[in-house]
N, C-alpha and C positions, 0 to 999 in steps of 0.2 A: 556725656556725649549723647546726643539725640539719635534715635533710630526710627526710621519710618519704613514700613514694608507694604508693598502693593502687590496684589496677586491677580492673576488672570487664570481662570479655571474653565476647562472644557470638559463637560461630562456627557456621557452617552454617545460619543463619537469615536469610532475606531480610527486611529491615526498611525501611519507607518512611522518608522524611525526617521526617515527622511523628512516627512511632513512635520514631525515634532521639532526637528532641528531647524527647519525653515521658519516655523512659527516662532520658536524661541529667539531666533535671530531678528525677526521683525519686531518682536516685543522689546528686545534689548535696544534696538534703534529708536523705537517710539519712546521708551523710558528716558533715554539720553536727551532726545529732542524736547521732552516735557520739562526736564530740568532747565533747559535754556529758555523755553517759553515762559516758565514760571519766574524767571529772573533770579534763579538760585545763584548765590555768590559762593563759589568753591575756591578755596585757597591753594590746595595742593592735591587735587583729586587723583585717585587711582581706580580704574575700573577692572574688575575681575569677573570672569564668568565663562561659561562654555555651554555646549549643547550635547555633550557626550555622556549619556546616562551610565555607561559602563565605567567611566573614569571615576567620578565621585557623584553619585546620584543626589546627595544633599547639596551640591553646588550648582545644580541645574538652574540656570538663569544668569542674572547679572547683579553684581554688587558694586556700588559706587561708594568709595570710602574717601573721606576728606579729613583734614586736620592732622594732628600729631600721630595718630595711629596709621594714617596713610603714609606719612613720612617714614615711620619705623618699618612698616611692611614693605614699602618700596625699596628701602635700603637692604632688607633681607633678600628680596627678589633680585636686586642688583648684584648681591654677593654671589648668586648662582648664575648671573649673566642674562637676565631677562628684562631688566628695567633700567632706564637711565634717567636721572633727574635732569630737568631743564635748567 
């Protein structure tokens, strides 16, 4: 399974929590749009992410998962009531 990671780093600028969340949301939208512009063929994608640093700091951002792992993960999420397969 291939993995590609893209980062956006802001250094030397003090940002409030609200600003961090707003920027994270805009970067998430831009990343999803870039997948479309690049003509990426996703079969069964699931997007996970958030902008709450207190919840799980290591999850800050957005993950787009596709393929068999996305199906397995989606079914597990569905078991707790958050995801429905199309």
